[in-house]
N, CA, C and O atoms as a Maestro MAE file, in Angstrom:
{
 s_m_m2io_version
 :::
 2.0.0
}

f_m_ct {
 s_m_title
 :::
 protein
 m_atom[328] {
  # First column is atom index #
  i_m_mmod_type
  r_m_x_coord
  r_m_y_coord
  r_m_z_coord
  i_m_residue_number
  s_m_chain_name
  s_m_pdb_residue_name
  s_m_pdb_atom_name
  i_m_atomic_number
  :::
  1 25 -13.079 6.876 6.012 1 A "MET " " N  " 7
  2 3 -11.714 6.722 6.467 1 A "MET " " CA " 6
  3 2 -11.722 5.868 7.729 1 A "MET " " C  " 6
  4 15 -12.518 6.102 8.638 1 A "MET " " O  " 8
  5 25 -10.837 4.880 7.782 2 A "THR " " N  " 7
  6 3 -10.778 4.020 8.960 2 A "THR " " CA " 6
  7 2 -9.834 4.607 9.991 2 A "THR " " C  " 6
  8 15 -9.068 5.522 9.688 2 A "THR " " O  " 8
  9 25 -9.885 4.091 11.196 3 A "ASN " " N  " 7
  10 3 -8.964 4.537 12.244 3 A "ASN " " CA " 6
  11 2 -7.525 4.314 11.836 3 A "ASN " " C  " 6
  12 15 -6.651 5.111 12.180 3 A "ASN " " O  " 8
  13 25 -7.267 3.247 11.112 4 A "ARG " " N  " 7
  14 3 -5.900 2.968 10.682 4 A "ARG " " CA " 6
  15 2 -5.393 4.044 9.736 4 A "ARG " " C  " 6
  16 15 -4.239 4.461 9.834 4 A "ARG " " O  " 8
  17 25 -6.232 4.494 8.830 5 A "GLU " " N  " 7
  18 3 -5.802 5.544 7.910 5 A "GLU " " CA " 6
  19 2 -5.526 6.845 8.636 5 A "GLU " " C  " 6
  20 15 -4.621 7.583 8.246 5 A "GLU " " O  " 8
  21 25 -6.277 7.145 9.675 6 A "ILE " " N  " 7
  22 3 -6.074 8.367 10.442 6 A "ILE " " CA " 6
  23 2 -4.675 8.394 11.050 6 A "ILE " " C  " 6
  24 15 -4.068 9.459 11.157 6 A "ILE " " O  " 8
  25 25 -4.165 7.241 11.444 7 A "ASP " " N  " 7
  26 3 -2.862 7.160 12.092 7 A "ASP " " CA " 6
  27 2 -1.691 7.294 11.120 7 A "ASP " " C  " 6
  28 15 -0.557 7.474 11.562 7 A "ASP " " O  " 8
  29 25 -1.930 7.214 9.819 8 A "VAL " " N  " 7
  30 3 -0.861 7.353 8.837 8 A "VAL " " CA " 6
  31 2 -0.743 8.832 8.474 8 A "VAL " " C  " 6
  32 15 -1.697 9.445 7.996 8 A "VAL " " O  " 8
  33 25 0.436 9.388 8.708 9 A "SER " " N  " 7
  34 3 0.635 10.823 8.457 9 A "SER " " CA " 6
  35 2 0.698 11.118 6.955 9 A "SER " " C  " 6
  36 15 0.961 10.227 6.147 9 A "SER " " O  " 8
  37 25 0.457 12.354 6.603 10 A "ASP " " N  " 7
  38 3 0.519 12.769 5.199 10 A "ASP " " CA " 6
  39 2 1.903 12.530 4.588 10 A "ASP " " C  " 6
  40 15 1.978 12.048 3.457 10 A "ASP " " O  " 8
  41 25 2.999 12.843 5.282 11 A "PRO " " N  " 7
  42 3 4.315 12.549 4.693 11 A "PRO " " CA " 6
  43 2 4.527 11.058 4.425 11 A "PRO " " C  " 6
  44 15 5.123 10.687 3.414 11 A "PRO " " O  " 8
  45 25 4.042 10.206 5.327 12 A "THR " " N  " 7
  46 3 4.176 8.764 5.126 12 A "THR " " CA " 6
  47 2 3.317 8.320 3.950 12 A "THR " " C  " 6
  48 15 3.762 7.512 3.134 12 A "THR " " O  " 8
  49 25 2.096 8.834 3.848 13 A "LYS " " N  " 7
  50 3 1.231 8.494 2.716 13 A "LYS " " CA " 6
  51 2 1.902 8.883 1.399 13 A "LYS " " C  " 6
  52 15 1.828 8.141 0.420 13 A "LYS " " O  " 8
  53 25 2.540 10.020 1.374 14 A "ARG " " N  " 7
  54 3 3.219 10.491 0.161 14 A "ARG " " CA " 6
  55 2 4.329 9.512 -0.245 14 A "ARG " " C  " 6
  56 15 4.450 9.157 -1.418 14 A "ARG " " O  " 8
  57 25 5.127 9.085 0.718 15 A "ILE " " N  " 7
  58 3 6.216 8.130 0.453 15 A "ILE " " CA " 6
  59 2 5.652 6.823 -0.098 15 A "ILE " " C  " 6
  60 15 6.162 6.283 -1.080 15 A "ILE " " O  " 8
  61 25 4.602 6.322 0.535 16 A "VAL " " N  " 7
  62 3 3.989 5.055 0.118 16 A "VAL " " CA " 6
  63 2 3.408 5.180 -1.287 16 A "VAL " " C  " 6
  64 15 3.614 4.295 -2.118 16 A "VAL " " O  " 8
  65 25 2.692 6.254 -1.563 17 A "ARG " " N  " 7
  66 3 2.101 6.457 -2.889 17 A "ARG " " CA " 6
  67 2 3.179 6.487 -3.974 17 A "ARG " " C  " 6
  68 15 3.023 5.855 -5.018 17 A "ARG " " O  " 8
  69 25 4.253 7.206 -3.736 18 A "GLN " " N  " 7
  70 3 5.319 7.302 -4.721 18 A "GLN " " CA " 6
  71 2 5.978 5.942 -4.945 18 A "GLN " " C  " 6
  72 15 6.220 5.553 -6.088 18 A "GLN " " O  " 8
  73 25 6.266 5.224 -3.872 19 A "ARG " " N  " 7
  74 3 6.918 3.923 -3.978 19 A "ARG " " CA " 6
  75 2 6.037 2.912 -4.723 19 A "ARG " " C  " 6
  76 15 6.545 2.075 -5.469 19 A "ARG " " O  " 8
  77 25 4.736 2.994 -4.522 20 A "CYS " " N  " 7
  78 3 3.803 2.040 -5.127 20 A "CYS " " CA " 6
  79 2 3.328 2.462 -6.511 20 A "CYS " " C  " 6
  80 15 2.547 1.745 -7.137 20 A "CYS " " O  " 8
  81 25 3.782 3.605 -6.994 21 A "GLY " " N  " 7
  82 3 3.383 4.055 -8.323 21 A "GLY " " CA " 6
  83 2 1.967 4.601 -8.368 21 A "GLY " " C  " 6
  84 15 1.332 4.608 -9.423 21 A "GLY " " O  " 8
  85 25 1.472 5.060 -7.221 22 A "PHE " " N  " 7
  86 3 0.159 5.709 -7.132 22 A "PHE " " CA " 6
  87 2 -1.000 4.772 -7.481 22 A "PHE " " C  " 6
  88 15 -2.015 5.211 -8.022 22 A "PHE " " O  " 8
  89 25 -0.848 3.483 -7.170 23 A "GLY " " N  " 7
  90 3 -1.928 2.534 -7.417 23 A "GLY " " CA " 6
  91 2 -1.718 1.234 -6.678 23 A "GLY " " C  " 6
  92 15 -0.664 1.010 -6.083 23 A "GLY " " O  " 8
  93 25 -2.720 0.380 -6.715 24 A "CYS " " N  " 7
  94 3 -2.657 -0.946 -6.093 24 A "CYS " " CA " 6
  95 2 -1.421 -1.681 -6.610 24 A "CYS " " C  " 6
  96 15 -1.189 -1.718 -7.819 24 A "CYS " " O  " 8
  97 25 -0.629 -2.264 -5.717 25 A "VAL " " N  " 7
  98 3 0.598 -2.935 -6.138 25 A "VAL " " CA " 6
  99 2 0.323 -4.209 -6.925 25 A "VAL " " C  " 6
  100 15 1.224 -4.730 -7.583 25 A "VAL " " O  " 8
  101 25 -0.902 -4.719 -6.871 26 A "ILE " " N  " 7
  102 3 -1.225 -5.949 -7.589 26 A "ILE " " CA " 6
  103 2 -1.803 -5.658 -8.970 26 A "ILE " " C  " 6
  104 15 -1.367 -6.247 -9.959 26 A "ILE " " O  " 8
  105 25 -2.783 -4.754 -9.046 27 A "CYS " " N  " 7
  106 3 -3.448 -4.516 -10.341 27 A "CYS " " CA " 6
  107 2 -3.223 -3.117 -10.910 27 A "CYS " " C  " 6
  108 15 -3.542 -2.868 -12.073 27 A "CYS " " O  " 8
  109 25 -2.680 -2.206 -10.110 28 A "GLY " " N  " 7
  110 3 -2.406 -0.854 -10.588 28 A "GLY " " CA " 6
  111 2 -3.567 0.120 -10.475 28 A "GLY " " C  " 6
  112 15 -3.414 1.287 -10.833 28 A "GLY " " O  " 8
  113 25 -4.724 -0.320 -9.988 29 A "LEU " " N  " 7
  114 3 -5.889 0.553 -9.874 29 A "LEU " " CA " 6
  115 2 -5.546 1.782 -9.019 29 A "LEU " " C  " 6
  116 15 -5.017 1.632 -7.917 29 A "LEU " " O  " 8
  117 25 -5.838 2.992 -9.512 30 A "PRO " " N  " 7
  118 3 -5.479 4.191 -8.770 30 A "PRO " " CA " 6
  119 2 -6.457 4.561 -7.651 30 A "PRO " " C  " 6
  120 15 -6.353 5.646 -7.079 30 A "PRO " " O  " 8
  121 25 -7.385 3.692 -7.339 31 A "ILE " " N  " 7
  122 3 -8.279 3.879 -6.189 31 A "ILE " " CA " 6
  123 2 -7.860 2.825 -5.179 31 A "ILE " " C  " 6
  124 15 -8.067 1.632 -5.403 31 A "ILE " " O  " 8
  125 25 -7.280 3.250 -4.084 32 A "TYR " " N  " 7
  126 3 -6.599 2.314 -3.198 32 A "TYR " " CA " 6
  127 2 -6.855 2.612 -1.726 32 A "TYR " " C  " 6
  128 15 -7.438 3.630 -1.354 32 A "TYR " " O  " 8
  129 25 -6.384 1.665 -0.902 33 A "GLN " " N  " 7
  130 3 -6.403 1.789 0.548 33 A "GLN " " CA " 6
  131 2 -4.980 1.547 1.038 33 A "GLN " " C  " 6
  132 15 -4.198 0.856 0.385 33 A "GLN " " O  " 8
  133 25 -4.657 2.113 2.175 34 A "TYR " " N  " 7
  134 3 -3.344 1.881 2.778 34 A "TYR " " CA " 6
  135 2 -3.427 0.597 3.598 34 A "TYR " " C  " 6
  136 15 -4.331 0.430 4.418 34 A "TYR " " O  " 8
  137 25 -2.480 -0.305 3.371 35 A "ASP " " N  " 7
  138 3 -2.485 -1.591 4.067 35 A "ASP " " CA " 6
  139 2 -1.198 -1.770 4.855 35 A "ASP " " C  " 6
  140 15 -0.099 -1.583 4.332 35 A "ASP " " O  " 8
  141 25 -1.352 -2.134 6.119 36 A "HIS " " N  " 7
  142 3 -0.204 -2.491 6.953 36 A "HIS " " CA " 6
  143 2 0.055 -3.982 6.720 36 A "HIS " " C  " 6
  144 15 -0.676 -4.830 7.231 36 A "HIS " " O  " 8
  145 25 1.087 -4.293 5.953 37 A "MET " " N  " 7
  146 3 1.318 -5.651 5.481 37 A "MET " " CA " 6
  147 2 1.549 -6.677 6.582 37 A "MET " " C  " 6
  148 15 1.215 -7.849 6.411 37 A "MET " " O  " 8
  149 25 2.099 -6.267 7.678 38 A "TYR " " N  " 7
  150 3 2.422 -7.211 8.755 38 A "TYR " " CA " 6
  151 2 1.471 -7.057 9.929 38 A "TYR " " C  " 6
  152 15 1.758 -7.528 11.029 38 A "TYR " " O  " 8
  153 25 0.352 -6.407 9.704 39 A "GLY " " N  " 7
  154 3 -0.596 -6.156 10.780 39 A "GLY " " CA " 6
  155 2 -0.388 -4.770 11.351 39 A "GLY " " C  " 6
  156 15 0.721 -4.236 11.344 39 A "GLY " " O  " 8
  157 25 -1.453 -4.207 11.837 40 A "TYR " " N  " 7
  158 3 -1.442 -2.847 12.364 40 A "TYR " " CA " 6
  159 2 -1.059 -2.860 13.836 40 A "TYR " " C  " 6
  160 15 -1.664 -3.572 14.638 40 A "TYR " " O  " 8
  161 25 -0.063 -2.079 14.181 41 A "THR " " N  " 7
  162 3 0.302 -1.863 15.581 41 A "THR " " CA " 6
  163 2 0.579 -0.378 15.762 41 A "THR " " C  " 6
  164 15 0.798 0.338 14.786 41 A "THR " " O  " 8
  165 25 0.571 0.073 16.969 42 A "VAL " " N  " 7
  166 3 0.882 1.481 17.244 42 A "VAL " " CA " 6
  167 2 2.287 1.799 16.760 42 A "VAL " " C  " 6
  168 15 2.536 2.888 16.242 42 A "VAL " " O  " 8
  169 25 3.212 0.853 16.927 43 A "GLU " " N  " 7
  170 3 4.603 1.080 16.535 43 A "GLU " " CA " 6
  171 2 4.774 1.208 15.024 43 A "GLU " " C  " 6
  172 15 5.646 1.944 14.564 43 A "GLU " " O  " 8
  173 25 3.948 0.497 14.243 44 A "THR " " N  " 7
  174 3 4.112 0.517 12.790 44 A "THR " " CA " 6
  175 2 3.058 1.369 12.080 44 A "THR " " C  " 6
  176 15 3.019 1.405 10.851 44 A "THR " " O  " 8
  177 25 2.223 2.041 12.830 45 A "ALA " " N  " 7
  178 3 1.122 2.804 12.234 45 A "ALA " " CA " 6
  179 2 1.599 3.820 11.205 45 A "ALA " " C  " 6
  180 15 0.886 4.087 10.238 45 A "ALA " " O  " 8
  181 25 2.775 4.389 11.386 46 A "ASP " " N  " 7
  182 3 3.266 5.447 10.501 46 A "ASP " " CA " 6
  183 2 4.612 5.086 9.865 46 A "ASP " " C  " 6
  184 15 5.380 5.973 9.493 46 A "ASP " " O  " 8
  185 25 4.897 3.792 9.741 47 A "ASP " " N  " 7
  186 3 6.160 3.328 9.164 47 A "ASP " " CA " 6
  187 2 5.942 3.000 7.684 47 A "ASP " " C  " 6
  188 15 5.290 2.003 7.374 47 A "ASP " " O  " 8
  189 25 6.469 3.812 6.767 48 A "PRO " " N  " 7
  190 3 6.206 3.594 5.352 48 A "PRO " " CA " 6
  191 2 6.777 2.286 4.810 48 A "PRO " " C  " 6
  192 15 6.342 1.823 3.756 48 A "PRO " " O  " 8
  193 25 7.728 1.687 5.496 49 A "THR " " N  " 7
  194 3 8.318 0.438 5.001 49 A "THR " " CA " 6
  195 2 7.392 -0.755 5.172 49 A "THR " " C  " 6
  196 15 7.614 -1.797 4.556 49 A "THR " " O  " 8
  197 25 6.352 -0.625 6.000 50 A "VAL " " N  " 7
  198 3 5.435 -1.749 6.224 50 A "VAL " " CA " 6
  199 2 4.023 -1.444 5.724 50 A "VAL " " C  " 6
  200 15 3.083 -2.180 6.026 50 A "VAL " " O  " 8
  201 25 3.875 -0.361 4.960 51 A "ILE " " N  " 7
  202 3 2.578 0.036 4.424 51 A "ILE " " CA " 6
  203 2 2.643 -0.039 2.904 51 A "ILE " " C  " 6
  204 15 3.649 0.330 2.297 51 A "ILE " " O  " 8
  205 25 1.573 -0.515 2.301 52 A "THR " " N  " 7
  206 3 1.499 -0.576 0.843 52 A "THR " " CA " 6
  207 2 0.110 -0.143 0.394 52 A "THR " " C  " 6
  208 15 -0.771 0.094 1.221 52 A "THR " " O  " 8
  209 25 -0.082 -0.042 -0.912 53 A "LEU " " N  " 7
  210 3 -1.381 0.347 -1.466 53 A "LEU " " CA " 6
  211 2 -2.059 -0.863 -2.094 53 A "LEU " " C  " 6
  212 15 -1.441 -1.613 -2.850 53 A "LEU " " O  " 8
  213 25 -3.335 -1.043 -1.773 54 A "LEU " " N  " 7
  214 3 -4.142 -2.106 -2.365 54 A "LEU " " CA " 6
  215 2 -5.520 -1.557 -2.706 54 A "LEU " " C  " 6
  216 15 -6.073 -0.750 -1.960 54 A "LEU " " O  " 8
  217 25 -6.074 -1.994 -3.836 55 A "CYS " " N  " 7
  218 3 -7.463 -1.643 -4.144 55 A "CYS " " CA " 6
  219 2 -8.360 -2.420 -3.180 55 A "CYS " " C  " 6
  220 15 -7.897 -3.340 -2.507 55 A "CYS " " O  " 8
  221 25 -9.626 -2.056 -3.114 56 A "ALA " " N  " 7
  222 3 -10.541 -2.715 -2.170 56 A "ALA " " CA " 6
  223 2 -10.627 -4.216 -2.431 56 A "ALA " " C  " 6
  224 15 -10.682 -5.004 -1.487 56 A "ALA " " O  " 8
  225 25 -10.639 -4.618 -3.696 57 A "ARG " " N  " 7
  226 3 -10.737 -6.042 -4.033 57 A "ARG " " CA " 6
  227 2 -9.543 -6.820 -3.498 57 A "ARG " " C  " 6
  228 15 -9.711 -7.865 -2.868 57 A "ARG " " O  " 8
  229 25 -8.343 -6.318 -3.747 58 A "HIS " " N  " 7
  230 3 -7.149 -7.032 -3.299 58 A "HIS " " CA " 6
  231 2 -6.901 -6.861 -1.803 58 A "HIS " " C  " 6
  232 15 -6.251 -7.704 -1.186 58 A "HIS " " O  " 8
  233 25 -7.404 -5.797 -1.223 59 A "HIS " " N  " 7
  234 3 -7.261 -5.605 0.216 59 A "HIS " " CA " 6
  235 2 -8.018 -6.683 0.975 59 A "HIS " " C  " 6
  236 15 -7.589 -7.108 2.048 59 A "HIS " " O  " 8
  237 25 -9.141 -7.127 0.422 60 A "GLU " " N  " 7
  238 3 -9.943 -8.158 1.066 60 A "GLU " " CA " 6
  239 2 -9.492 -9.565 0.722 60 A "GLU " " C  " 6
  240 15 -9.706 -10.482 1.515 60 A "GLU " " O  " 8
  241 25 -8.878 -9.764 -0.428 61 A "ARG " " N  " 7
  242 3 -8.620 -11.123 -0.924 61 A "ARG " " CA " 6
  243 2 -7.154 -11.537 -0.985 61 A "ARG " " C  " 6
  244 15 -6.871 -12.687 -1.322 61 A "ARG " " O  " 8
  245 25 -6.241 -10.679 -0.684 62 A "TYR " " N  " 7
  246 3 -4.831 -10.990 -0.870 62 A "TYR " " CA " 6
  247 2 -4.311 -11.955 0.183 62 A "TYR " " C  " 6
  248 15 -4.906 -12.134 1.246 62 A "TYR " " O  " 8
  249 25 -3.173 -12.574 -0.150 63 A "SER " " N  " 7
  250 3 -2.416 -13.308 0.857 63 A "SER " " CA " 6
  251 2 -1.206 -12.442 1.184 63 A "SER " " C  " 6
  252 15 -0.638 -11.810 0.295 63 A "SER " " O  " 8
  253 25 -0.819 -12.410 2.423 64 A "LYS " " N  " 7
  254 3 0.303 -11.552 2.832 64 A "LYS " " CA " 6
  255 2 1.566 -11.810 2.011 64 A "LYS " " C  " 6
  256 15 2.184 -10.847 1.557 64 A "LYS " " O  " 8
  257 25 1.982 -13.062 1.798 65 A "PRO " " N  " 7
  258 3 3.205 -13.271 1.004 65 A "PRO " " CA " 6
  259 2 3.102 -12.714 -0.410 65 A "PRO " " C  " 6
  260 15 4.087 -12.198 -0.938 65 A "PRO " " O  " 8
  261 25 1.933 -12.807 -1.031 66 A "HIS " " N  " 7
  262 3 1.743 -12.281 -2.384 66 A "HIS " " CA " 6
  263 2 1.890 -10.758 -2.401 66 A "HIS " " C  " 6
  264 15 2.541 -10.212 -3.291 66 A "HIS " " O  " 8
  265 25 1.303 -10.082 -1.444 67 A "VAL " " N  " 7
  266 3 1.381 -8.624 -1.368 67 A "VAL " " CA " 6
  267 2 2.823 -8.184 -1.114 67 A "VAL " " C  " 6
  268 15 3.299 -7.229 -1.729 67 A "VAL " " O  " 8
  269 25 3.504 -8.861 -0.229 68 A "ILE " " N  " 7
  270 3 4.894 -8.514 0.084 68 A "ILE " " CA " 6
  271 2 5.764 -8.661 -1.161 68 A "ILE " " C  " 6
  272 15 6.641 -7.832 -1.406 68 A "ILE " " O  " 8
  273 25 5.530 -9.704 -1.942 69 A "GLU " " N  " 7
  274 3 6.279 -9.905 -3.185 69 A "GLU " " CA " 6
  275 2 5.947 -8.812 -4.201 69 A "GLU " " C  " 6
  276 15 6.849 -8.267 -4.838 69 A "GLU " " O  " 8
  277 25 4.667 -8.488 -4.358 70 A "LYS " " N  " 7
  278 3 4.247 -7.463 -5.310 70 A "LYS " " CA " 6
  279 2 4.758 -6.080 -4.921 70 A "LYS " " C  " 6
  280 15 5.007 -5.246 -5.791 70 A "LYS " " O  " 8
  281 25 4.915 -5.830 -3.630 71 A "LYS " " N  " 7
  282 3 5.419 -4.543 -3.162 71 A "LYS " " CA " 6
  283 2 6.808 -4.264 -3.739 71 A "LYS " " C  " 6
  284 15 7.174 -3.106 -3.934 71 A "LYS " " O  " 8
  285 25 7.569 -5.301 -4.008 72 A "LYS " " N  " 7
  286 3 8.931 -5.140 -4.539 72 A "LYS " " CA " 6
  287 2 8.927 -4.571 -5.959 72 A "LYS " " C  " 6
  288 15 9.867 -3.886 -6.362 72 A "LYS " " O  " 8
  289 25 7.864 -4.860 -6.713 73 A "SER " " N  " 7
  290 3 7.772 -4.403 -8.083 73 A "SER " " CA " 6
  291 2 6.310 -4.116 -8.412 73 A "SER " " C  " 6
  292 15 5.672 -4.889 -9.127 73 A "SER " " O  " 8
  293 25 5.772 -3.003 -7.892 74 A "PRO " " N  " 7
  294 3 4.354 -2.714 -8.076 74 A "PRO " " CA " 6
  295 2 3.970 -2.487 -9.531 74 A "PRO " " C  " 6
  296 15 4.701 -1.830 -10.274 74 A "PRO " " O  " 8
  297 25 2.836 -3.022 -9.936 75 A "LEU " " N  " 7
  298 3 2.354 -2.899 -11.315 75 A "LEU " " CA " 6
  299 2 2.195 -1.439 -11.718 75 A "LEU " " C  " 6
  300 15 2.600 -1.060 -12.817 75 A "LEU " " O  " 8
  301 25 1.623 -0.624 -10.863 76 A "ALA " " N  " 7
  302 3 1.389 0.781 -11.209 76 A "ALA " " CA " 6
  303 2 2.708 1.509 -11.467 76 A "ALA " " C  " 6
  304 15 2.790 2.346 -12.366 76 A "ALA " " O  " 8
  305 25 3.727 1.197 -10.690 77 A "ALA " " N  " 7
  306 3 5.026 1.864 -10.859 77 A "ALA " " CA " 6
  307 2 5.656 1.454 -12.185 77 A "ALA " " C  " 6
  308 15 6.259 2.290 -12.857 77 A "ALA " " O  " 8
  309 25 5.532 0.181 -12.577 78 A "SER " " N  " 7
  310 3 6.118 -0.241 -13.845 78 A "SER " " CA " 6
  311 2 5.355 0.328 -15.030 78 A "SER " " C  " 6
  312 15 5.956 0.612 -16.067 78 A "SER " " O  " 8
  313 25 4.036 0.501 -14.900 79 A "ASN " " N  " 7
  314 3 3.243 1.116 -15.973 79 A "ASN " " CA " 6
  315 2 3.563 2.595 -16.124 79 A "ASN " " C  " 6
  316 15 3.537 3.124 -17.235 79 A "ASN " " O  " 8
  317 25 3.866 3.269 -15.017 80 A "ALA " " N  " 7
  318 3 4.152 4.713 -15.044 80 A "ALA " " CA " 6
  319 2 5.463 5.011 -15.759 80 A "ALA " " C  " 6
  320 15 5.634 6.102 -16.303 80 A "ALA " " O  " 8
  321 25 6.396 4.053 -15.766 81 A "SER " " N  " 7
  322 3 7.695 4.310 -16.364 81 A "SER " " CA " 6
  323 2 7.692 4.093 -17.873 81 A "SER " " C  " 6
  324 15 8.700 4.341 -18.536 81 A "SER " " O  " 8
  325 25 6.577 3.635 -18.418 82 A "ARG " " N  " 7
  326 3 6.518 3.379 -19.880 82 A "ARG " " CA " 6
  327 2 6.229 4.625 -20.646 82 A "ARG " " C  " 6
  328 15 6.146 4.589 -21.874 82 A "ARG " " O  " 8
  :::
 }
 m_bond[327] {
  # First column is bond index #
  i_m_from
  i_m_to
  i_m_order
  :::
  1 1 2 1
  2 2 3 1
  3 3 4 2
  4 3 5 1
  5 5 6 1
  6 6 7 1
  7 7 8 2
  8 7 9 1
  9 9 10 1
  10 10 11 1
  11 11 12 2
  12 11 13 1
  13 13 14 1
  14 14 15 1
  15 15 16 2
  16 15 17 1
  17 17 18 1
  18 18 19 1
  19 19 20 2
  20 19 21 1
  21 21 22 1
  22 22 23 1
  23 23 24 2
  24 23 25 1
  25 25 26 1
  26 26 27 1
  27 27 28 2
  28 27 29 1
  29 29 30 1
  30 30 31 1
  31 31 32 2
  32 31 33 1
  33 33 34 1
  34 34 35 1
  35 35 36 2
  36 35 37 1
  37 37 38 1
  38 38 39 1
  39 39 40 2
  40 39 41 1
  41 41 42 1
  42 42 43 1
  43 43 44 2
  44 43 45 1
  45 45 46 1
  46 46 47 1
  47 47 48 2
  48 47 49 1
  49 49 50 1
  50 50 51 1
  51 51 52 2
  52 51 53 1
  53 53 54 1
  54 54 55 1
  55 55 56 2
  56 55 57 1
  57 57 58 1
  58 58 59 1
  59 59 60 2
  60 59 61 1
  61 61 62 1
  62 62 63 1
  63 63 64 2
  64 63 65 1
  65 65 66 1
  66 66 67 1
  67 67 68 2
  68 67 69 1
  69 69 70 1
  70 70 71 1
  71 71 72 2
  72 71 73 1
  73 73 74 1
  74 74 75 1
  75 75 76 2
  76 75 77 1
  77 77 78 1
  78 78 79 1
  79 79 80 2
  80 79 81 1
  81 81 82 1
  82 82 83 1
  83 83 84 2
  84 83 85 1
  85 85 86 1
  86 86 87 1
  87 87 88 2
  88 87 89 1
  89 89 90 1
  90 90 91 1
  91 91 92 2
  92 91 93 1
  93 93 94 1
  94 94 95 1
  95 95 96 2
  96 95 97 1
  97 97 98 1
  98 98 99 1
  99 99 100 2
  100 99 101 1
  101 101 102 1
  102 102 103 1
  103 103 104 2
  104 103 105 1
  105 105 106 1
  106 106 107 1
  107 107 108 2
  108 107 109 1
  109 109 110 1
  110 110 111 1
  111 111 112 2
  112 111 113 1
  113 113 114 1
  114 114 115 1
  115 115 116 2
  116 115 117 1
  117 117 118 1
  118 118 119 1
  119 119 120 2
  120 119 121 1
  121 121 122 1
  122 122 123 1
  123 123 124 2
  124 123 125 1
  125 125 126 1
  126 126 127 1
  127 127 128 2
  128 127 129 1
  129 129 130 1
  130 130 131 1
  131 131 132 2
  132 131 133 1
  133 133 134 1
  134 134 135 1
  135 135 136 2
  136 135 137 1
  137 137 138 1
  138 138 139 1
  139 139 140 2
  140 139 141 1
  141 141 142 1
  142 142 143 1
  143 143 144 2
  144 143 145 1
  145 145 146 1
  146 146 147 1
  147 147 148 2
  148 147 149 1
  149 149 150 1
  150 150 151 1
  151 151 152 2
  152 151 153 1
  153 153 154 1
  154 154 155 1
  155 155 156 2
  156 155 157 1
  157 157 158 1
  158 158 159 1
  159 159 160 2
  160 159 161 1
  161 161 162 1
  162 162 163 1
  163 163 164 2
  164 163 165 1
  165 165 166 1
  166 166 167 1
  167 167 168 2
  168 167 169 1
  169 169 170 1
  170 170 171 1
  171 171 172 2
  172 171 173 1
  173 173 174 1
  174 174 175 1
  175 175 176 2
  176 175 177 1
  177 177 178 1
  178 178 179 1
  179 179 180 2
  180 179 181 1
  181 181 182 1
  182 182 183 1
  183 183 184 2
  184 183 185 1
  185 185 186 1
  186 186 187 1
  187 187 188 2
  188 187 189 1
  189 189 190 1
  190 190 191 1
  191 191 192 2
  192 191 193 1
  193 193 194 1
  194 194 195 1
  195 195 196 2
  196 195 197 1
  197 197 198 1
  198 198 199 1
  199 199 200 2
  200 199 201 1
  201 201 202 1
  202 202 203 1
  203 203 204 2
  204 203 205 1
  205 205 206 1
  206 206 207 1
  207 207 208 2
  208 207 209 1
  209 209 210 1
  210 210 211 1
  211 211 212 2
  212 211 213 1
  213 213 214 1
  214 214 215 1
  215 215 216 2
  216 215 217 1
  217 217 218 1
  218 218 219 1
  219 219 220 2
  220 219 221 1
  221 221 222 1
  222 222 223 1
  223 223 224 2
  224 223 225 1
  225 225 226 1
  226 226 227 1
  227 227 228 2
  228 227 229 1
  229 229 230 1
  230 230 231 1
  231 231 232 2
  232 231 233 1
  233 233 234 1
  234 234 235 1
  235 235 236 2
  236 235 237 1
  237 237 238 1
  238 238 239 1
  239 239 240 2
  240 239 241 1
  241 241 242 1
  242 242 243 1
  243 243 244 2
  244 243 245 1
  245 245 246 1
  246 246 247 1
  247 247 248 2
  248 247 249 1
  249 249 250 1
  250 250 251 1
  251 251 252 2
  252 251 253 1
  253 253 254 1
  254 254 255 1
  255 255 256 2
  256 255 257 1
  257 257 258 1
  258 258 259 1
  259 259 260 2
  260 259 261 1
  261 261 262 1
  262 262 263 1
  263 263 264 2
  264 263 265 1
  265 265 266 1
  266 266 267 1
  267 267 268 2
  268 267 269 1
  269 269 270 1
  270 270 271 1
  271 271 272 2
  272 271 273 1
  273 273 274 1
  274 274 275 1
  275 275 276 2
  276 275 277 1
  277 277 278 1
  278 278 279 1
  279 279 280 2
  280 279 281 1
  281 281 282 1
  282 282 283 1
  283 283 284 2
  284 283 285 1
  285 285 286 1
  286 286 287 1
  287 287 288 2
  288 287 289 1
  289 289 290 1
  290 290 291 1
  291 291 292 2
  292 291 293 1
  293 293 294 1
  294 294 295 1
  295 295 296 2
  296 295 297 1
  297 297 298 1
  298 298 299 1
  299 299 300 2
  300 299 301 1
  301 301 302 1
  302 302 303 1
  303 303 304 2
  304 303 305 1
  305 305 306 1
  306 306 307 1
  307 307 308 2
  308 307 309 1
  309 309 310 1
  310 310 311 1
  311 311 312 2
  312 311 313 1
  313 313 314 1
  314 314 315 1
  315 315 316 2
  316 315 317 1
  317 317 318 1
  318 318 319 1
  319 319 320 2
  320 319 321 1
  321 321 322 1
  322 322 323 1
  323 323 324 2
  324 323 325 1
  325 325 326 1
  326 326 327 1
  327 327 328 2
  :::
 }
}
């Protein structure tokens, strides 16, 4: 667990997981990390509107605009509704 994950409260994690469909917003993988899309700050550490879920592969390789776009319609959430 990283220091950034420690700063995200359980209620915020729950909100983020539900919004993202319990998986990476890009590929849907249910093994994920919490990502602060606009950079980590003390002010945004626990703000669910700026946190998303990414698998390790996409957490390292994504571009911020791509992740922000995918957050609007996460793959895992669309698969869960089928």
